[in-house]
Every structure is written in C-alpha cells, then in structure tokens.
C-alpha positions as CSV (number, residue, x, y, z in Angstrom):
1,X,-9.8,4.2,9.6
2,X,-11.4,6.2,6.8
3,X,-8.1,7.9,6.1
4,X,-6.4,4.5,5.7
5,X,-9.1,3.1,3.4
6,X,-8.9,6.3,1.3
7,X,-5.2,6.2,1.0
8,X,-5.1,2.4,0.1
9,X,-8.0,2.9,-2.4
10,X,-6.3,5.9,-4.2
11,X,-3.0,4.1,-4.4
12,X,-4.6,0.9,-5.7
13,X,-6.5,2.9,-8.3
14,X,-3.3,4.6,-9.3
15,X,-1.5,1.3,-9.7
16,X,-4.3,0.0,-11.9
17,X,-4.1,3.2,-14.0
18,X,-0.3,2.8,-14.3
19,X,-0.6,-0.8,-15.5
20,X,-3.2,0.3,-18.1
21,X,-0.9,3.2,-19.2
22,X,2.0,0.7,-19.6
23,X,0.0,-1.3,-22.1
24,X,-0.8,1.7,-24.3
25,X,1.5,3.1,-27.0
26,X,2.2,6.5,-25.4
27,X,5.3,8.5,-24.9
28,X,7.7,7.4,-22.2
29,X,7.5,10.8,-20.6
30,X,3.9,10.1,-19.5
31,X,4.9,6.8,-18.1
32,X,7.7,8.4,-16.1
33,X,5.3,11.0,-14.8
34,X,2.8,8.4,-13.9
35,X,5.5,6.3,-12.1
36,X,6.6,9.4,-10.1
37,X,3.0,10.1,-9.0
38,X,2.5,6.4,-8.1
39,X,5.7,6.4,-6.1
40,X,4.5,9.5,-4.2
41,X,1.1,8.0,-3.5
42,X,2.8,4.9,-2.2
43,X,4.9,6.9,0.2
44,X,1.8,8.9,1.3
45,X,-0.1,5.7,1.9
46,X,2.6,4.2,4.1
47,X,2.9,7.5,6.1
48,X,-0.9,7.5,6.5
49,X,-1.0,3.9,7.7
50,X,1.8,4.5,10.2
51,X,0.2,7.6,11.6
52,X,-3.4,6.5,11.8
53,X,-3.1,2.7,12.1
54,X,-3.7,0.7,15.2
55,X,-0.8,-1.5,16.5
56,X,-1.4,-5.2,17.0
57,X,-2.3,-6.2,20.5
58,X,-0.1,-9.3,20.2
59,X,3.6,-9.4,20.3
60,X,5.7,-11.2,17.6
61,X,6.3,-14.1,19.9
62,X,2.6,-14.6,20.7
63,X,1.4,-14.5,17.1
64,X,3.7,-14.6,14.1
65,X,0.9,-13.3,11.9
66,X,-2.3,-11.6,13.0
67,X,-4.7,-14.0,11.2
68,X,-3.3,-17.2,12.6
69,X,-2.8,-18.2,16.2
70,X,0.8,-19.5,15.8
71,X,2.7,-19.2,19.0
72,X,6.3,-20.3,19.7
73,X,7.0,-23.9,18.5
74,X,3.7,-24.3,16.6
C-alpha cells in the first residue's frame, strides 16, 4: 500500500507542478518536457496500482461502486 500512496503522491505533485509551469511565461520546450515526464509518471502510477492494488471483494453486479451498496435494480 505504501508503493501505491507514493506513486499517487508523486503523480499528483507532478500535476500541480505542471499546472504552475503552464501559468508561467517560460519556453514551450520546458512545458513539453514537463508534459512528457507527467505522462510517464501517470503510466508508472497505473502500473503500480495494477500490480500492487487489491481487487474488490464484490462483483460488478453486487455493487456498482465500492462506496455504495447498490445492487441490481436499486
């Protein structure tokens, strides 16, 4: 679980940094590089979650969404 939290934290921090960079008057090359790094971190985050995450104990028919107890027809 620590790996997942780290990956999500780093990617979120990278997104915030990218948004800040977009508001600054800097060369487009730096924005392209930041976008490339952010895209790579997003792919890394997804792979980390898929490898280390725990699957839901409910099926899609039992609960549409993990937070709500919505069964068929509810």
